[in-house]
C-alpha positions as CSV (number, residue, x, y, z in Angstrom):
1,M,-10.3,18.7,-17.8
2,P,-7.8,21.3,-16.4
3,T,-7.8,22.5,-12.9
4,G,-10.2,25.5,-12.1
5,Q,-12.3,25.0,-15.2
6,V,-16.3,24.0,-14.7
7,I,-18.6,22.6,-17.6
8,E,-21.8,24.7,-17.7
9,D,-24.1,24.2,-20.5
10,G,-22.4,21.9,-22.1
11,T,-19.4,24.4,-22.6
12,L,-16.4,24.5,-20.8
13,S,-15.9,27.9,-18.8
14,R,-13.0,29.6,-16.5
15,K,-14.8,30.1,-13.6
16,V,-13.6,28.4,-10.7
17,A,-15.4,25.9,-8.9
18,Q,-16.4,27.2,-4.9
19,P,-15.5,24.2,-2.7
20,L,-18.3,23.0,-0.6
21,S,-18.0,23.5,3.2
22,N,-19.4,20.6,5.5
23,Q,-22.8,23.2,6.2
24,D,-23.5,23.1,2.3
25,W,-24.1,19.7,1.8
26,Q,-27.2,18.5,2.2
27,G,-27.0,14.9,0.0
28,G,-26.5,12.9,3.6
29,K,-29.7,14.3,5.0
30,K,-33.1,12.4,4.9
31,D,-36.0,14.4,4.9
32,E,-38.3,12.1,7.5
33,R,-41.4,13.9,6.7
34,L,-41.3,13.7,2.6
35,Y,-40.2,9.5,3.5
36,G,-43.5,9.9,5.9
37,K,-45.5,11.0,3.4
38,V,-44.4,8.5,0.2
39,R,-44.8,5.6,2.9
40,A,-48.5,6.7,3.6
41,E,-49.5,7.2,-0.2
42,K,-47.9,3.8,-0.6
43,Q,-49.9,1.9,1.9
44,K,-53.2,3.6,0.8
45,V,-52.5,2.4,-2.4
46,I,-52.0,-1.0,-1.1
47,R,-55.0,-1.1,1.6
48,K,-57.2,-0.1,-1.9
49,K,-56.0,-3.0,-4.2
50,Y,-56.4,-5.2,-1.2
51,D,-60.1,-4.2,-0.2
52,Q,-60.7,-5.0,-3.8
53,I,-59.5,-8.4,-4.1
54,K,-59.6,-9.7,-0.4
55,M,-63.2,-11.3,-1.2
56,F,-61.3,-13.6,-3.7
57,L,-58.2,-14.7,-1.3
58,D,-57.9,-17.5,1.1
59,E,-55.6,-17.4,3.8
60,R,-52.8,-18.9,1.7
61,S,-52.9,-16.4,-1.3
62,R,-53.4,-13.4,0.8
63,R,-49.9,-14.1,2.5
64,L,-48.5,-14.4,-1.0
65,W,-50.1,-11.2,-2.3
66,A,-48.8,-9.5,0.6
67,A,-45.5,-10.6,0.4
68,N,-45.7,-9.5,-3.2
69,E,-46.6,-6.3,-2.2
70,A,-43.7,-6.4,0.1
71,N,-41.0,-6.7,-2.2
72,A,-42.6,-4.2,-4.7
73,F,-43.1,-1.4,-1.9
74,G,-39.0,-1.5,-1.3
75,E,-37.3,-0.7,2.1
76,G,-39.3,-1.3,4.8
77,G,-41.6,-3.4,2.7
78,V,-42.7,-6.0,5.3
79,R,-43.8,-3.3,8.0
80,G,-45.6,-0.9,6.0
81,V,-47.6,-3.7,4.1
82,A,-48.4,-5.4,7.5
83,E,-49.2,-1.9,8.5
84,A,-51.5,-1.0,5.7
85,L,-53.6,-4.4,6.0
86,E,-53.3,-4.5,9.8
87,M,-51.7,-8.3,9.7
88,S,-48.9,-9.3,11.7
89,R,-45.6,-8.6,10.0
90,M,-45.2,-12.5,10.2
91,T,-47.7,-13.5,8.2
92,V,-46.0,-11.0,5.3
93,I,-42.7,-13.0,6.4
94,E,-44.5,-16.4,5.7
95,G,-45.8,-15.5,2.7
96,R,-42.3,-14.6,1.6
97,S,-40.9,-18.0,2.7
98,C,-43.5,-19.5,0.7
99,R,-43.6,-18.0,-2.6
100,G,-41.1,-20.2,-4.4
101,Q,-43.3,-23.3,-3.1
102,S,-46.0,-25.0,-5.1
103,K,-49.7,-25.4,-4.2
104,G,-49.1,-29.0,-3.5
105,A,-46.0,-28.8,-1.2
106,I,-47.6,-26.3,1.1
107,G,-51.0,-27.4,1.5
108,R,-54.1,-26.2,2.5
109,R,-55.4,-26.4,6.1
């Protein structure tokens, strides 16, 4: 594409694009308010699901379930799930470490 031409609505235009100054660029900033709202909503959904199934979970299955939810949560999942379920982060981390092991390899206490 020749210099000074801009594509608008799928057609080539002769308009010159104005360069962005450092003040115009907002792509690198995070909106912490939005992140907090999304995080809180995810935690609320996790807590609701947990409240519905907790009576069927023993300690091991609770750890495994929390670890899977942490993976689905995305970045900050361990902390987010631990806060939502009011459990230790180490409980979620232990669940991650035993996901690949069979039931017999871990054993029940």
